[in-house]
C-alpha positions as CSV (number, residue, x, y, z in Angstrom):
1,M,103.1,34.5,17.9
2,L,99.5,34.4,19.2
3,K,98.2,36.6,22.0
4,N,94.8,37.3,23.6
5,V,94.0,41.0,23.2
6,T,91.0,42.9,24.7
7,I,89.0,45.1,22.4
8,D,90.4,48.2,24.0
9,E,93.9,47.0,23.3
10,L,93.2,46.3,19.6
11,I,94.8,48.7,17.2
12,P,94.9,49.0,13.4
13,G,97.4,46.7,11.8
14,M,96.8,43.8,14.1
15,Y,95.7,40.5,12.5
16,V,92.7,39.1,14.3
17,N,92.8,35.3,14.1
18,Q,89.5,34.6,15.9
19,V,87.0,36.1,18.3
20,L,87.3,34.6,21.8
21,E,84.7,36.4,23.8
22,Q,81.6,38.5,22.9
23,T,78.4,39.6,24.4
24,G,76.4,40.2,21.3
25,Q,74.3,37.7,19.3
26,L,75.9,38.6,15.9
27,R,78.5,36.0,15.2
28,V,81.7,37.3,13.6
29,R,83.3,34.7,11.4
30,S,85.9,36.5,9.3
31,S,89.5,36.9,10.2
32,G,92.1,39.4,8.9
33,V,94.0,42.6,9.5
34,V,92.2,45.4,11.3
35,K,92.4,48.2,8.8
36,S,91.0,51.2,10.7
37,P,89.7,52.6,14.0
38,V,86.2,52.4,12.5
39,S,86.6,48.7,12.2
40,I,87.4,48.5,15.9
41,G,84.4,50.6,16.7
42,K,82.1,48.2,14.8
43,L,83.6,45.2,16.6
44,K,82.8,47.0,19.9
45,E,79.2,47.6,18.7
46,M,78.9,43.8,18.0
47,G,79.8,43.1,21.6
48,I,83.3,41.7,20.9
49,T,85.4,41.9,24.1
50,L,88.4,39.6,23.5
51,V,90.2,38.4,20.3
52,E,93.2,36.3,19.4
53,V,95.9,38.3,17.6
54,D,98.5,36.7,15.4
55,Y,101.5,39.0,15.6
56,A,103.4,37.1,12.9
57,R,100.7,38.1,10.4
58,S,100.1,41.6,11.8
59,Q,101.2,44.8,9.9
60,L,102.5,46.8,12.8
61,P,105.6,49.0,13.4
62,E,108.3,47.2,15.3
63,A,107.7,49.4,18.4
64,A,104.1,48.4,18.5
65,M,105.0,44.7,18.4
66,V,106.8,44.9,21.7
67,S,105.3,47.8,23.6
68,E,102.2,48.0,25.7
69,Q,99.2,48.5,23.4
70,V,97.3,51.8,23.6
71,P,93.5,52.0,23.5
72,A,92.2,52.5,20.0
73,P,91.2,56.0,19.0
74,S,87.6,56.8,18.4
75,P,86.1,55.6,15.2
76,D,85.1,59.1,14.3
77,T,88.8,60.0,13.8
78,R,88.8,58.5,10.3
79,S,88.1,61.1,7.7
80,N,85.6,60.8,4.8
81,S,88.6,60.7,2.5
82,D,90.2,57.7,4.3
83,A,86.8,55.9,4.3
84,L,86.3,56.4,0.6
85,N,89.8,55.5,-0.2
86,A,89.6,52.2,1.8
87,A,86.3,51.4,0.1
88,S,87.7,52.2,-3.3
89,V,90.7,49.9,-2.7
90,L,88.4,47.1,-1.6
91,Y,86.1,47.6,-4.6
92,E,89.0,47.4,-7.1
93,E,90.2,44.2,-5.4
94,A,86.7,42.8,-5.5
95,V,86.4,43.3,-9.3
96,S,89.8,41.7,-9.8
97,L,88.9,38.7,-7.6
98,Q,85.5,38.3,-9.3
99,Q,87.2,38.3,-12.7
100,S,89.7,35.6,-11.5
101,F,86.8,33.5,-10.0
102,I,84.7,33.6,-13.2
103,T,87.8,32.7,-15.3
104,S,88.4,29.7,-13.0
105,L,84.7,28.8,-13.1
106,N,84.7,28.8,-16.9
107,K,87.8,26.6,-17.0
108,G,85.9,23.9,-15.2
109,A,87.0,24.5,-11.6
110,P,83.6,25.1,-9.9
111,N,84.1,23.0,-6.8
112,D,86.0,25.6,-4.7
113,L,83.8,28.6,-4.0
114,S,86.0,29.8,-1.1
115,Q,87.2,32.8,-3.0
116,A,83.7,34.0,-3.7
117,S,82.7,33.3,-0.1
118,D,85.7,35.3,1.2
119,L,84.9,38.1,-1.2
120,S,81.2,38.1,-0.1
121,S,82.3,38.2,3.6
122,S,84.7,41.1,2.9
123,I,81.9,43.1,1.2
124,I,79.5,42.6,4.1
125,D,82.2,43.6,6.6
126,A,82.8,46.8,4.6
127,V,79.1,47.6,4.4
128,F,78.9,47.2,8.2
129,D,82.1,49.3,8.6
130,N,81.0,52.2,6.4
131,Q,77.8,51.8,4.4
132,D,77.9,55.2,2.9
133,A,81.4,54.7,1.4
134,M,80.4,51.4,-0.1
135,S,77.1,52.8,-1.5
136,C,79.0,55.6,-3.1
137,L,81.2,53.1,-5.0
138,T,78.2,51.4,-6.6
139,M,77.5,54.6,-8.4
140,I,81.0,55.0,-10.0
141,K,80.3,53.0,-13.2
142,N,82.8,51.7,-15.8
143,S,80.8,50.5,-18.7
144,D,83.6,48.3,-20.0
145,Q,83.3,46.2,-16.8
146,Y,79.5,46.0,-16.5
147,L,79.2,42.3,-15.9
148,L,81.8,42.3,-13.1
149,E,80.8,45.6,-11.5
150,H,77.1,44.6,-11.6
151,S,77.7,41.5,-9.5
152,I,79.8,43.5,-7.0
153,N,77.2,46.2,-6.8
154,C,74.3,43.7,-6.4
155,S,76.2,42.1,-3.5
156,I,76.8,45.4,-1.8
157,L,73.2,46.5,-2.3
158,M,71.9,43.1,-1.1
159,A,74.0,43.4,2.1
160,M,72.7,46.9,2.7
161,F,69.1,45.9,2.0
162,A,69.2,42.7,4.2
163,Q,70.8,44.6,7.0
164,H,68.1,47.3,6.7
165,L,65.4,44.7,7.1
166,G,67.1,43.2,10.2
167,Y,68.4,39.9,8.9
168,D,71.0,38.1,11.0
169,R,74.7,37.9,9.8
170,D,74.5,34.3,8.6
171,T,71.5,35.1,6.4
172,I,73.1,38.2,5.0
173,D,76.2,36.1,4.3
174,E,74.2,33.6,2.2
175,A,72.1,36.3,0.5
176,C,75.2,38.4,-0.4
177,M,76.8,35.2,-1.8
178,G,73.8,34.5,-4.0
179,A,73.7,38.1,-5.3
180,L,77.4,38.0,-6.1
181,L,77.0,34.8,-8.1
182,M,73.5,35.2,-9.6
183,D,74.8,36.3,-13.0
184,V,77.8,34.0,-13.3
185,G,76.0,32.1,-16.0
186,M,76.1,35.2,-18.2
187,S,79.8,34.6,-18.7
188,Q,79.0,31.6,-20.9
189,I,76.5,33.4,-23.0
190,P,78.0,34.4,-26.4
191,Q,79.5,37.8,-26.3
192,E,77.7,39.0,-29.4
193,L,74.4,38.5,-27.6
194,R,75.6,40.1,-24.3
195,H,76.8,43.2,-26.3
196,K,74.1,43.3,-28.9
197,N,72.8,46.9,-29.4
198,G,69.6,46.0,-31.3
199,K,66.5,44.1,-30.2
200,L,67.0,40.4,-29.5
201,S,65.1,37.8,-31.5
202,Q,63.1,35.3,-29.5
203,A,65.8,32.6,-30.1
204,D,68.5,35.0,-28.9
205,W,66.4,35.9,-25.8
206,D,65.9,32.2,-25.0
207,V,69.7,31.8,-25.0
208,V,70.2,34.8,-22.7
209,K,67.6,33.5,-20.3
210,S,69.4,30.3,-20.1
211,H,72.1,32.0,-18.0
212,V,70.1,31.3,-14.9
213,D,70.1,27.5,-15.3
214,I,73.8,27.7,-16.4
215,G,74.7,29.6,-13.3
216,V,72.9,27.2,-11.0
217,E,74.6,24.3,-12.6
218,L,78.0,25.9,-12.3
219,V,77.8,26.8,-8.6
220,E,75.7,24.0,-7.1
221,Q,78.7,21.7,-7.5
222,G,80.5,23.8,-5.0
223,E,80.6,22.5,-1.4
224,Q,80.2,25.9,0.2
225,I,77.0,27.0,-1.6
226,S,73.9,27.1,0.6
227,D,70.3,26.4,-0.4
228,L,69.4,30.0,0.3
229,A,72.2,31.3,-2.0
230,L,71.1,28.9,-4.7
231,S,67.5,30.1,-4.5
232,V,68.7,33.7,-5.0
233,I,70.6,32.6,-8.1
234,S,67.7,30.5,-9.5
235,Q,64.9,32.9,-8.7
236,H,66.2,36.4,-9.1
237,H,64.4,36.8,-12.5
238,E,61.1,35.4,-11.3
239,R,58.3,37.9,-10.8
240,E,55.3,38.5,-8.6
241,D,52.8,38.1,-11.6
242,G,54.4,35.0,-13.1
243,S,56.0,36.9,-15.9
244,G,59.6,36.0,-15.0
245,Y,61.8,33.1,-15.8
246,P,63.0,30.3,-15.9
247,K,60.0,28.7,-14.1
248,A,57.4,31.5,-14.2
249,L,56.9,31.3,-10.5
250,K,54.4,33.6,-8.8
251,S,54.5,35.6,-5.6
252,D,54.0,33.0,-2.8
253,T,56.4,30.5,-4.4
254,I,59.3,33.0,-4.7
255,S,61.6,33.4,-1.6
256,P,61.7,36.8,0.0
257,L,65.4,37.2,-0.5
258,S,65.0,36.3,-4.2
259,K,62.4,39.1,-4.4
260,M,65.0,41.4,-2.9
261,A,67.6,40.2,-5.4
262,A,65.2,41.0,-8.2
263,I,64.8,44.6,-7.0
264,V,68.6,45.1,-6.5
265,D,69.3,43.5,-9.9
266,C,66.8,45.8,-11.7
267,Y,67.9,48.9,-9.9
268,D,71.6,48.5,-10.6
269,A,71.0,47.6,-14.3
270,M,68.9,50.7,-14.8
271,I,71.5,53.1,-13.4
272,S,74.3,51.5,-15.5
273,N,75.2,52.1,-19.1
274,R,74.7,48.9,-21.0
275,P,75.3,48.0,-24.7
276,H,71.6,48.2,-25.6
277,K,70.5,50.9,-23.2
278,D,71.8,54.1,-21.6
279,S,71.6,54.6,-17.8
280,I,69.0,56.6,-16.0
281,T,69.4,58.5,-12.7
282,P,69.0,56.6,-9.4
283,A,66.0,58.7,-8.5
284,L,64.2,57.9,-11.7
285,A,65.2,54.2,-11.3
286,L,63.5,54.1,-7.9
287,K,60.4,55.6,-9.3
288,R,60.3,53.0,-12.0
289,L,60.8,50.2,-9.5
290,A,57.8,51.6,-7.5
291,K,55.6,51.5,-10.6
292,D,56.6,48.0,-11.7
293,P,53.7,45.6,-10.9
294,S,56.0,42.5,-11.3
295,L,58.1,43.5,-8.2
296,D,57.0,43.2,-4.5
297,S,55.7,46.7,-3.8
298,V,56.2,46.4,0.0
299,L,59.9,45.4,-0.5
300,V,60.4,48.2,-3.1
301,K,59.2,50.7,-0.5
302,Q,61.7,49.3,2.0
303,F,64.5,49.5,-0.6
304,V,63.7,53.2,-1.1
305,Q,63.9,53.7,2.6
306,C,67.2,51.8,2.7
307,V,69.0,53.7,-0.1
308,G,67.2,57.1,0.1
309,V,65.3,59.1,-2.4
310,H,68.6,60.3,-3.7
311,P,71.0,57.4,-2.9
312,V,74.5,58.0,-1.5
313,G,76.9,58.4,-4.4
314,S,74.3,59.7,-6.9
315,L,74.9,62.9,-8.8
316,V,72.4,65.7,-8.3
317,K,71.8,69.3,-9.6
318,L,71.1,71.9,-7.0
319,K,68.9,75.0,-7.5
320,S,72.0,77.1,-6.8
321,G,73.5,75.9,-10.1
322,R,76.0,73.4,-8.7
323,L,76.5,69.7,-9.2
324,G,77.2,67.5,-6.2
325,I,77.5,63.9,-5.0
326,I,75.2,62.7,-2.2
327,S,77.5,61.7,0.7
328,K,75.0,61.1,3.6
329,Q,71.3,60.7,4.2
330,N,69.4,62.8,6.7
331,P,67.0,60.2,8.3
332,D,64.6,62.9,9.3
333,D,64.3,64.2,5.7
334,L,65.3,61.9,2.8
335,T,64.9,64.8,0.3
336,S,67.5,66.9,2.1
337,P,70.7,64.9,2.3
338,V,74.3,66.0,2.7
339,V,75.9,66.9,-0.6
340,M,79.5,67.3,-1.7
341,T,79.4,70.0,-4.5
342,F,82.3,70.0,-7.0
343,Y,81.1,71.6,-10.3
344,S,79.6,74.9,-11.3
345,I,77.0,74.5,-14.0
346,T,76.8,78.2,-14.7
347,G,80.6,78.5,-15.0
348,G,81.0,75.2,-16.7
349,H,84.0,74.2,-14.6
350,F,85.0,72.1,-11.6
351,S,85.1,74.0,-8.3
352,E,86.4,73.5,-4.8
353,I,84.7,70.5,-3.1
354,R,82.3,71.7,-0.4
355,R,80.2,69.8,2.1
356,I,76.6,71.1,2.2
357,D,73.9,69.9,4.6
358,L,70.7,70.7,2.7
359,L,68.8,70.7,6.0
360,T,70.7,73.8,7.1
361,V,71.0,75.9,4.0
362,D,68.7,77.7,1.6
363,D,69.3,75.3,-1.3
364,E,67.7,72.1,-2.6
365,I,68.0,69.3,-5.1
366,E,66.4,70.3,-8.4
367,S,67.0,66.9,-10.1
368,G,69.2,63.8,-10.3
369,V,71.6,63.9,-13.3
370,R,73.8,61.5,-15.2
371,P,77.5,62.1,-15.5
372,D,77.2,61.8,-19.2
373,D,74.8,64.8,-19.3
374,F,77.8,67.0,-18.4
375,G,80.6,65.0,-20.1
376,I,82.0,64.0,-16.7
377,N,84.2,61.0,-16.5
378,L,83.0,60.1,-13.0
379,P,85.3,57.1,-12.3
380,K,88.4,59.1,-13.2
381,F,87.3,62.2,-11.3
382,F,86.3,60.2,-8.3
383,K,89.6,58.3,-8.1
384,D,92.0,61.1,-9.1
385,V,90.4,64.1,-7.4
386,F,87.3,63.6,-5.3
387,I,88.7,61.0,-2.8
388,S,91.7,63.1,-1.9
389,Q,89.9,66.4,-1.6
390,V,86.6,65.5,0.0
391,P,86.3,67.3,3.4
392,G,86.6,65.2,6.6
């Protein structure tokens, strides 16, 4: 049963089939179940005024299906815990979908990219819905799933970066799709090379570099891939000074979004444990990006502005002797974010999770740290403890 519903009548659980009326310029293309009041608030911000709801596909209590609809509550009513949980569920689904997609791709079924397109769109919607929650998830690393998580993280970071620079939704869609697929060719590189601990020989390195051309060949057969997304896939390893591959392009011949993809790719790789190299802290990774002459220095500065000096989700040590996870940036002072503390370094034990705004207390960040430095299984702690206990 289809019914036209105003934005003020929309409630979580309704399945939006299509947007009927809007005043904003940002075109909303995705359909699906409205998951939270925050999602409704974002639709309002985009100028959506009237939508078509499919009650047969909605997930509503029976009473809500027949009663007059009530105005949606304020987006602010969703707690930090709820936002993180929703982001965590989406992230796990994204990794699973990406695995399924790559498996299908490797079995010779490259013509249907709709699954990747839908996943990319869902990631962008989630970033628009709650960027801090999605940013946090990019920091919760599982080294056993590096290739899968890296592609998801790069798509999230690309969506954040492109939104920060003011790109329109269609362009963000295509850039995010490119970032999601830019390393699909790695799945066809021999596992012994992908997981090799020692230094690669020149012959081995040539095989690894071939993942770019393999990836382009795999996805360009798909009807849904755009030229912009293809350029991100083909150029994300090109560099300003011509030192990149596969074509050794230089600055003015590399697309801006491919330059952004190079920054995102390098950043997430550096903050992840890989077979041949341990991770470094996000703060140190940003410093290395800034010193890398092969990357676009102007875009690197913009990326730092986008994610912050200490990015949301990163682990930091405070002068007070506590460990905490960055939960929100303070735009007026990127060095004094909001931190969720959870561990006493002096006591060597977990503590009650507390929200601390470093702009309002006599404490400060001493350094960024790696979970491994303190023997913390961050994915397990985040999923089993942090999400449920984080203050609203």
